[in-house]
Steps between C-alpha positions, in 0.01 A plus 500: 500500500258796503219438252273792585377695196667825400336810353676702229377841385647615166530880488642651182557876495460558127129448438406641159153621599596624848877554540625450854176320585621314813591836660164664422323615814168352604354648815842636596689169456691373201321229309780248552484549877126437493540180299779380730294572812202309360717204400651491849153410624506159330536240777756221491750638247873512558568841343360777283764619252479802270691446175584827327735678261499830690691616809228746606247217511750291696548779755125515563492130587822524701343772714202269558736227621419278204704274272596636158703374204634758254601400149552722196443202272248572226217248536224453247239462773437507872479121491859483375614726786314285755645179355853638519463579871339158566791307344677496835225294669405137446291388204215377719464830688177695438549851364231768502533780244312810619497777241656827614203698368239349734507740798182349646604136462305272734723266709221240514521466122866404534408237757233355270753455219771345716251262661370401155847383397544313827164325456536429125843355422403460133493882454808691384367841594190667642332835437188677633177559308196706598144418394318777312164518328362664191606749240699754703765756412763263635372216282569705187825658623809340336707601803289265713611141440228235481553129564331168425571182696371145508286324762815417698610867499781439255560808284395467137557850362576857605401784268419867468181454298169403666503138625243342476285685252170417676596730789357770272160360599561507874705184535802457725860562405830500692744786539864404536712662773870516418650319799670161466622222725751260343689188582852630450579223253208617281601865539853426379365296210267782398776760513720287275234461230476739207194712432217317324253600232199544727707681761611753241149540361334565837807643679440257786787290639273237651412385148863391460441259787178368347651457154773285655246283682555637849220468754366833627252461784241780504394590854170687550535780755270772632755785518621660176816643666390855422607748235792388288717801414634522145416855388472850652123456496532175700718684751232766547237231558727321750549821698129567492437154645740543796 
């Protein structure tokens, strides 16, 4: 039985802040094509699948020769869409969720997360974190998620406020990058759980996992996967960086 990891990229057309976001052009290519191309660079995976609710997005991936699953089901989150696609594979398969708004995603980051789950069977999921220092614009920005973890790299909390407070004085803090590797059994469990209090307060799904006692392994990386695109201003910055 094939047990190679699979990569799933959720790509919803109806973004509130940037409608049609996956089809936005960055350096002459649609964003979803760029994400797919970057994810294809991850070694050792069985397939890279785009999961979408839009036929135009599907046609872009079809023209690239990629795998795509189209469903008009209304999902509450990208995680739910990824979990639905992953239901057809075994529970012990590793599943990498690469956000469809990361056009500069680094394939090595995906490898780090998948290897972390292979090396640490106690972990349910893994996610990348990037070391930062001092009181920066990012540190104060609620759109930049901060994370705290223990000495064994097990996630303790994810939040939008400054964590920890002493970074104001030049101390270190960790920026969270929204990419996740799961054991499929944990992914299905997470998708079947209702929203939790902390998740609703911070608007961060990973807190649902923590509140239910799931083990999130935080993996330090050196690449921040580039500009995440959520707004028209982000799109301009992404094009400027091409």
